[in-house]
Structure formats: structure tokens, C-alpha cells
C-alpha positions in Angstrom: 0.0 0.0 0.0 1.2 3.5 -0.8 0.2 6.4 1.4 0.8 9.9 0.0 0.1 13.3 1.2 -2.3 15.4 -0.9 -2.0 19.2 -0.8 -4.0 21.1 -3.4 -5.6 24.5 -2.7 -7.8 24.0 0.3 -7.7 20.2 0.0 -5.3 18.3 2.2 -5.2 14.7 3.4 -3.8 11.3 2.8 -4.3 9.3 -0.3 -4.2 5.5 0.1 -3.4 3.4 -2.9 -3.8 -0.4 -2.5 -3.1 -2.9 -5.3 -4.9 -6.2 -5.2 -2.8 -8.3 -7.5 -5.2 -11.3 -7.3 -8.2 -9.4 -8.5 -6.1 -7.1 -10.7 -7.6 -3.9 -9.3 -6.6 -1.0 -7.2 -8.5 0.7 -4.3 -7.8 4.4 -4.1 -9.2 6.3 -1.1 -9.1 9.8 0.2 -10.9 9.5 3.6 -10.9 13.2 4.3 -13.1 13.7 1.3 -15.2 10.6 2.0 -14.1 9.3 -1.4 -12.9 6.0 -2.7 -12.7 4.1 -6.0 -11.9 0.6 -7.1 -10.3 0.7 -10.5 -8.9 -1.9 -12.9 -5.1 -2.0 -12.5 -4.6 -3.0 -16.1 -5.6 0.4 -17.4 -2.9 2.6 -18.9 -2.0 6.0 -17.5 -4.3 8.0 -19.7 -7.4 5.7 -19.2 -6.7 5.6 -15.4 -6.4 9.4 -15.3 -9.7 9.8 -17.2 -11.5 7.4 -14.9 -10.2 9.3 -11.8 -11.2 12.7 -13.2 -14.8 11.4 -13.9 -15.2 10.2 -10.4 -13.5 13.1 -8.6 -15.6 15.5 -10.7 -18.6 14.4 -8.7 -17.1 16.2 -5.7 -14.8 18.8 -7.1 -14.6 21.3 -10.0 -13.0 20.0 -13.2 -9.6 21.6 -12.8 -9.1 20.5 -9.2 -10.3 16.9 -10.1 -7.8 16.9 -13.0 -4.9 18.0 -10.9 -5.6 15.5 -8.2 -6.0 12.7 -10.7 -2.7 13.7 -12.3 -1.0 13.4 -8.9 -2.6 10.0 -8.1 -1.7 8.5 -11.5 1.9 9.8 -11.0 2.0 8.0 -7.6 0.5 4.8 -9.0 3.1 4.5 -11.8 6.2 5.6 -9.9 8.7 2.9 -9.1 
């Protein structure tokens, strides 16, 4: 599990990224926003980013959702 600190404008908190290799999915959670998402871990960076933006956009404006999605995807694909 990866735990990262999120700081963007007035939004701050931890992002938890758990990869379930057996089910080939990831669970991404931002508890301070009461938000989580299960996503297919076989998606490429662009598709994963798009999926995250779609789901974050239900809580945030588009530019904030896009920036947070970019950060999460970067953390997922870092070594």
C-alpha cells in the first residue's frame, strides 16, 4: 500500500493506494473527502487518469479533479 500526502488549494489529506494483484484492481481512497474508488489495475495511465477525473468531478470542480487525478496517477506509476 502506498500512502501519499495530498495538498492542493484548500484540499489536504492522505491518499491511500492499495493494489490487489489477485483481482487485478486498485483501491484508491481519500478518507478526508469521503471518497474511494476501485479501478482496474490493467488500465494505462491515460485511461486511469480519465476514470479518476470522472469520479473526482462528482465532488470537485474539473480543474481540481484533473490536478488531483494527475498526482494520483503519478504516484501509482512511480517505481
